[in-house]
N, C-alpha and C positions, 0 to 999 in steps of 0.2 A: 501409550505412546501419544504424545500430543501432535496435532495436525495443524499447519499454518494455512489461512485462507487469505486471498486477495479480495479485497472489496474495492469496486471501483464505481464512479459517478458518484461519489458521496457529496451532499451538500456541504457547502462552506460554512453552514450554521452549524454543523455537527461538532460535536465534542467527542473525545475519547470515552467518556463516560456514557453518552448516548450510545455509542457503537456496542460498548461492552454490554449495556442492558439490552439492547436489540436481541444480540446473539446469545445472551444467556437463557432466551426463550427456549433455544434449541439444544442446551445443555451446558456444560462446565466452561466457562472462559477463563483462560490463563492469563492472557493479555489482550488488549486492543490499543491499536496504535495509528494515528493519523499521520501523514506524512506532510511536513513543511517544506517550503522553499528554503535553501539554506540562506540565502541572500536576501531575501524578503521578510521571511518568517511567516508568510500567507500559507495556507492550506493549500495543497496541490490536488485535492479531489479524489484522494485514493488513501487506503490504509491497508493494514493486515490484522487480522484476529486469530489469535491461537486457541484452539479448541482442546480440550484434555484428551479427546479420543477421537479415532478415524470416525466411529459411529455418529458422535455429536458433531463432526465436521459435516459429514454426509447430509444429517438431517438439516444443518444450517444452510447449506446450499440450496437443497429443496425447498426450504421454507422462504428464502429471501433473495434468490436470484431473481431478478427482473421485477422484484416488488417495491413499491413506494417506500421511501425511508426520508421524512423531512423532505418532502415535494419532489423527490428525485427517485427515478427508478434505478436501485444499485445493481451491480454486477458482482457476483459472488462465486468465485471457483478455488480449486486448490492452488496455492502459491507454488510457482516454480522455484527451483533453487537460484538463489542469486548468482548471477554470472559475474566474474570478475571484469571490470570494465578498466581499459586504460584511460586516463583524462587526457583529452587533447591539449597539447600545451599551448599556452597563449603565445609562445615564441614561435610557432610555426610547427608544421607536421614534421620534421626532421628531427625536432627538439634541439637543434644547435643555435637556434636563434638566427641574426642578420650576420651572416657570415662574409667577410671581405666588405663590408659596407655595403652590399646589393641591398636594395629595399623591394 
């Protein structure tokens, strides 16, 4: 069963291939993904690596957490399950917009 890792403080110079190649030193990488800002397309400085086994994931945490990668010390730990978030509406907190002409 695969294990997903969170990788933080990633250099903006890094590519998904760079990240995958680094983690391949610890075991089989299923996927490596860097997160981009939806509005600007810029890297956000973190990503996720999925390792093929729990053992490979634990080895990667031991090998890379706090270690330098492209001039930055990365943070590596087991990813938490994604929590569902409600998007805050641009119309206001109630979601009903400008009711009754009030501003």
